[in-house]
C-alpha positions in Angstrom: -24.0 13.2 1.3 -25.0 12.4 4.7 -21.5 11.2 5.5 -19.7 14.2 4.0 -22.3 16.5 6.0 -21.4 14.5 9.3 -17.6 14.7 8.8 -15.5 17.9 8.6 -13.2 16.6 5.4 -13.3 13.7 3.1 -10.4 11.8 2.0 -11.2 9.6 -0.9 -8.7 6.7 -1.4 -8.5 5.2 -5.1 -7.7 1.7 -4.9 -8.1 1.5 -8.5 -5.4 3.8 -9.1 -2.9 2.3 -6.7 -3.5 -0.7 -8.7 -2.9 0.9 -11.8 0.1 2.3 -10.5 1.5 -1.1 -9.6 0.8 -2.5 -12.7 2.4 0.3 -14.5 5.9 0.0 -12.4 5.6 -3.6 -13.0 5.4 -3.4 -16.9 8.2 -0.5 -16.7 10.6 -2.9 -14.4 10.2 -6.0 -16.1 11.3 -8.8 -16.4 12.0 -7.8 -12.7 9.4 -8.5 -10.3 7.3 -5.8 -8.9 6.9 -6.2 -4.9 4.9 -3.6 -2.8 5.9 -1.9 -0.1 3.2 -1.3 2.7 4.7 0.0 5.6 3.4 2.8 8.1 -0.2 1.3 7.4 0.4 1.3 3.0 1.8 5.3 3.4 -1.5 6.1 5.8 -4.0 4.9 3.2 -5.0 1.6 5.1 -3.2 -1.7 4.7 -5.8 -3.6 5.3 -7.8 -2.7 1.9 -4.4 -1.7 0.0 -2.4 -4.9 0.2 -5.6 -7.3 -0.8 -6.2 -4.9 -4.0 -2.7 -5.5 -5.0 -2.4 -9.2 -4.0 -5.6 -9.6 -6.6 -3.9 -7.7 -9.2 -0.8 -10.3 -8.6 1.4 -8.8 -6.2 3.0 -11.7 -4.7 5.7 -10.2 -2.9 5.3 -7.2 0.0 7.8 -5.4 2.2 6.8 -4.0 5.7 9.0 -1.8 8.5 8.0 -3.9 11.4 7.1 -7.3 13.2 4.0 -6.2 14.0 3.4 -4.6 10.5 4.2 -8.0 9.3 1.7 -10.0 11.4 -1.2 -7.7 10.5 -0.3 -7.8 7.1 -0.1 -11.8 7.2 -3.2 -12.3 9.2 -5.4 -9.4 6.6 -4.1 -11.5 3.2 -5.1 -14.7 5.0 -8.3 -13.7 5.8 -8.3 -12.2 2.5 -7.6 -15.2 0.6 -10.5 -17.3 3.0 -12.5 -15.2 1.1 -11.4 -15.5 -2.2 -11.3 -19.4 -2.1 -15.0 -19.3 -0.7 -15.6 -17.4 -3.7 -14.8 -20.2 -5.8 -11.3 -19.1 -7.1 -8.2 -21.7 -6.8 -6.0 -20.4 -4.2 -2.6 -19.1 -4.9 0.4 -19.5 -2.8 0.7 -17.1 0.2 2.4 -13.8 -0.6 6.0 -13.4 0.6 6.2 -10.8 3.4 9.6 -9.3 4.4 10.2 -7.1 7.2 12.4 -4.6 6.6 13.3 -3.5 10.4 14.3 -7.3 10.9 13.0 -8.9 14.3 13.4 -7.7 17.7 15.6 -9.6 20.3 13.8 -12.5 21.7 10.6 -12.2 18.6 12.6 -14.5 16.0 10.5 -17.4 16.4 6.9 -15.1 15.7 8.6 -14.7 12.2 8.2 -18.0 11.7 5.0 -18.2 13.0 3.4 -15.8 10.6 5.5 -17.2 7.9 7.6 -13.5 7.7 11.4 -13.3 6.3 13.6 -10.7 7.9 15.9 -8.6 6.4 19.1 -8.9 8.1 21.1 -5.9 8.5 24.3 -6.6 10.6 26.3 -9.5 11.4 24.7 -9.7 14.7 20.9 -9.9 12.9 22.8 -12.9 10.8 24.1 -14.4 14.1 20.7 -14.5 15.9 19.1 -16.0 13.0 21.4 -18.5 12.6 21.1 -19.7 16.4 17.5 -20.0 15.6 18.1 -22.2 12.6 20.5 -24.5 14.2 18.4 -24.6 17.4 15.4 -25.9 14.7 17.9 -28.0 12.8 16.1 -26.0 9.7 17.3 -23.7 6.9 15.4 -20.4 7.5 14.8 -18.1 5.1 15.9 -14.1 5.5 17.1 -11.3 2.9 20.8 -9.5 3.3 20.6 -5.9 3.3 24.0 -4.1 2.2 24.8 -0.5 2.9 25.8 0.9 0.1 26.0 4.6 0.6 22.7 5.4 2.8 24.5 4.8 5.9 21.3 3.9 7.8 20.6 0.2 7.7 22.2 -2.9 6.3 25.9 -4.3 6.5 28.6 -1.7 6.0 31.5 -3.1 3.2 34.0 -4.3 6.2 31.1 -6.4 7.5 30.1 -7.6 3.9 34.2 -8.5 3.7 34.3 -10.6 7.1 31.1 -12.4 5.7 32.4 -13.2 2.6 35.5 -14.2 4.2 34.0 -16.3 6.5 31.0 -18.0 4.8 30.0 -20.2 7.8 28.5 -17.4 9.6 25.3 -17.8 7.3 25.0 -21.5 8.1 21.7 -22.2 8.4 20.6 -19.1 6.4 18.9 -19.5 3.1 19.4 -16.4 1.5 16.5 -15.6 -0.7 17.2 -12.0 -1.6 20.2 -9.3 -1.6 19.0 -5.6 -1.4 20.2 -2.1 -1.1 18.7 1.0 -1.0 19.6 4.0 -2.9 20.0 7.6 -1.5 19.2 9.9 -4.2 17.2 8.0 -6.7 14.9 10.7 -7.3 17.9 13.0 -8.5 18.9 11.0 -11.8 22.2 12.8 -12.2 23.1 12.2 -8.8 26.7 10.8 -9.0 26.0 8.5 -5.8 23.2 6.5 -7.9 26.1 5.0 -10.2 28.2 4.7 -7.4 25.8 2.8 -5.2 24.9 0.7 -7.8 28.6 -0.2 -8.9 29.1 -1.3 -4.8 26.1 -3.0 -4.6 26.8 -5.4 -7.8 30.6 -5.7 -6.0 29.1 -7.1 -3.0 26.8 -9.2 -4.8 29.9 -10.9 -6.3 31.1 -11.9 -2.5 27.7 -13.2 -1.1 25.6 -16.3 -1.9 24.0 -15.9 -5.2 20.4 -14.6 -4.8 18.3 -11.8 -6.7 18.8 -8.6 -5.8 16.8 -5.7 -5.1 18.3 -2.1 -5.5 15.6 -0.1 -6.9 12.5 1.3 -5.1 9.9 3.9 -6.5 12.5 6.8 -8.1 15.2 3.9 -8.8 12.9 2.2 -11.2 13.0 5.0 -13.4 17.3 5.6 -13.3 17.2 2.2 -15.7 17.4 -1.3 -16.4 20.8 -1.5 -14.8 19.1 -0.5 -11.1 15.8 -2.8 -11.7 18.0 -6.3 -10.6 15.5 -9.2 -10.1 13.4 -7.0 -8.2 12.1 -3.7 -7.6 10.1 -2.8 -4.5 8.0 0.8 -5.2 6.3 2.3 -2.3 5.7 6.0 -3.0 4.9 6.1 -6.1 2.0 3.5 -5.7 0.3 6.1 -4.1 0.3 8.5 -6.6 3.4 10.6 -5.2 5.7 11.6 -8.3 8.9 9.4 -8.7 10.7 11.9 -10.6 10.2 15.3 -9.3 10.7 17.9 -12.2 9.3 15.8 -14.7 5.4 15.0 -15.5 4.0 12.6 -12.9 3.6 8.9 -14.7 1.4 7.8 -11.6 -2.3 7.8 -10.9 -3.4 10.3 -8.1 -4.6 7.8 -5.5 -6.2 10.4 -3.1 -8.1 13.5 -2.7 -8.9 15.6 0.0 -12.2 18.2 0.4 -13.2 20.0 3.3 -16.5 21.1 4.2 -17.2 24.8 4.3 -18.9 25.6 8.1 -19.1 29.3 8.0 -19.1 32.1 5.6 -18.4 35.8 6.4 -17.6 39.4 5.3 -14.7 41.1 7.0 -13.5 44.6 6.3 -10.5 46.1 5.0 -7.4 45.8 7.6 -9.0 43.0 9.4 -6.9 40.0 10.7 -7.5 36.5 10.4 -6.4 33.6 12.5 -4.2 33.1 15.4 -1.2 35.7 15.6 -2.8 38.0 13.1 -0.6 36.7 10.3 -3.2 37.5 7.2 -4.6 40.8 7.0 -7.2 42.1 4.5 -6.0 45.1 1.9 -9.9 45.4 1.1 -12.9 43.9 2.3 -12.6 40.1 1.8 -15.5 36.9 2.3 -13.7 34.6 4.4 -14.9 30.8 4.3 -14.1 28.5 7.4 -13.7 24.7 6.5 -13.8 22.0 9.0 -10.2 20.7 8.8 -6.7 21.1 10.5 -3.6 19.8 11.8 -5.3 17.7 14.2 -6.7 15.8 11.0 -3.1 15.7 9.5 -3.6 19.1 7.1 0.1 20.4 8.2 0.3 23.4 9.9 3.1 24.6 7.9 0.4 25.1 5.1 -0.6 28.3 6.7 -0.7 31.6 4.5 1.2 29.3 1.9 -1.5 26.8 0.3 -5.0 27.0 -1.1 -7.8 25.1 -2.2 -10.5 25.3 -5.3 -14.2 25.7 -5.1 -14.7 24.2 -9.1 -11.9 25.7 -11.1 -11.2 28.7 -9.0 -8.5 29.2 -6.9 -9.0 30.3 -3.5 -5.6 31.1 -1.4 -5.4 30.1 2.3 -5.2 32.8 4.8 -3.8 32.9 8.2 -2.7 30.0 10.2 -4.0 26.5 10.2 -5.7 25.9 13.3 -6.5 22.7 14.7 -9.5 22.0 13.3 -10.1 24.8 11.0 -8.5 26.6 8.3 -9.9 29.8 6.8 -9.7 30.9 2.9 -10.5 34.2 1.0 -13.2 33.5 -1.2 -14.0 37.2 -2.5 -14.0 35.9 -6.0 -15.9 33.3 -6.2 -19.6 33.4 -7.1 -21.7 33.8 -4.2 -24.0 30.8 -5.2 -20.8 28.6 -4.6 -19.6 29.7 -1.1 -22.1 28.3 1.4 -22.1 26.5 4.8 -21.8 22.7 3.7 -20.3 23.4 0.3 -17.0 21.8 -0.2 -13.6 22.9 -1.0 -10.8 21.1 -2.5 -7.8 20.7 -1.0 -6.1 17.7 -3.0 -7.3 16.9 -6.4 -7.8 17.5 -10.0 -6.0 21.0 -9.3 -3.8 20.6 -6.7 -2.0 17.5 -6.3 -0.5 16.2 -3.1 3.1 16.9 -4.6 2.0 20.6 -4.8 0.9 20.6 -1.5 3.7 19.2 0.3 5.8 21.7 -1.9 4.0 24.4 -0.2 4.6 22.9 3.2 8.3 22.4 2.7 8.2 18.9 2.8 7.7 15.9 0.1 4.7 14.0 -0.6 5.3 11.0 1.6 4.6 13.1 4.6 1.6 14.2 3.2 0.3 11.0 3.0 1.1 9.6 6.4 0.0 12.9 8.4 -3.2 12.5 6.3 -4.1 9.1 5.9 -4.0 8.0 9.7 -5.5 11.2 11.0 -8.9 11.3 8.6 -9.1 8.0 8.6 -9.1 7.4 12.3 -12.8 7.7 12.9 -14.0 6.4 9.8 -17.0 4.7 10.5 -17.5 2.1 8.0 -16.6 1.7 4.3 -18.2 3.0 1.5 -18.2 3.8 -2.1 -18.0 7.5 -3.3 -20.2 8.2 -6.3 -17.9 11.0 -7.6 -14.9 8.6 -8.0 -16.4 5.3 -9.3 -17.0 1.9 -7.4 -13.3 1.0 -6.5 -12.6 4.5 -4.6 -13.3 5.0 -0.5 -13.9 7.9 1.0 -12.8 8.1 4.8 -15.0 10.4 6.1 -13.7 11.7 9.6 -14.3 14.5 12.4 
């Protein structure tokens, strides 16, 4: 309890749940390979802990966004592999790591140094990679990204055609994967899902034969046609619902509790918080908890979200401050409301997607906001007796 008393809030990250989610997605997408997207520090939850847990579970392919993320991941997996071998387990081949944003100009050799594979997003990327291959007299592995409707990254259709008509552009490039990305996979009935699948199939027919990857988290639930040879889930690994509007098949990977620092009685007509955006209609009891937007608890949740004390819902009243929020706890038994008691902000009663909806955003932003802020001042990893041996609390301010 000492760590929880020192902390303003406790974010608990359940590695066992993340592994279970990966296994469920692997089963659902079989026989396709199931990779794992661990960009943005594993969506804020800690790549250094998440990636080794997934690797131990059998994940052999990882995706990151940037070169620096790829280097950090390779070094972490290498260290973890050395630890495993020292423990008497036979070594496995090093996992494959793809860098979605490719390589920054002038940094291509670092990909080779750390055993990373770029995702080539343009003819210019392909030319740069081919030049390096020619200089080294080698064939260098890479993935090709085809834009089929996102209009973000990837080869547009005219560049796919040029590449098909001029295959020498790929001299020196060993194409190990052809991929694209779905824009509306979380809306199963959206016409663009089928259009992108057809565009991807047409592009693959014009490009070198290689495994294909189209589906990320939500795409896995569109059906076998979208799975191709590899799926690459991200948010679903961390408990975000891949099929909004239906029961979430994923296990929650985080819980968040905030410590009460003060309890006070206020009169009818009293305002609460900055801007006086909440005013009581009757005498009330207000509990102030030590978490706020500096900790990644979004300011937009003011007057819109809630917490739980036991199974009692307590509305968040007033604005979210930098490191404090206030709840109306009038209906809670007094013995449950006192300094150092905790209010559940995300957990069994209120999941991350529900909090995201209250904030007018998506679960991805909740994870990537809370995770880095609440983990920033973690003193040491420990075990959380409330969540089992595979859960890890990150205590913060």
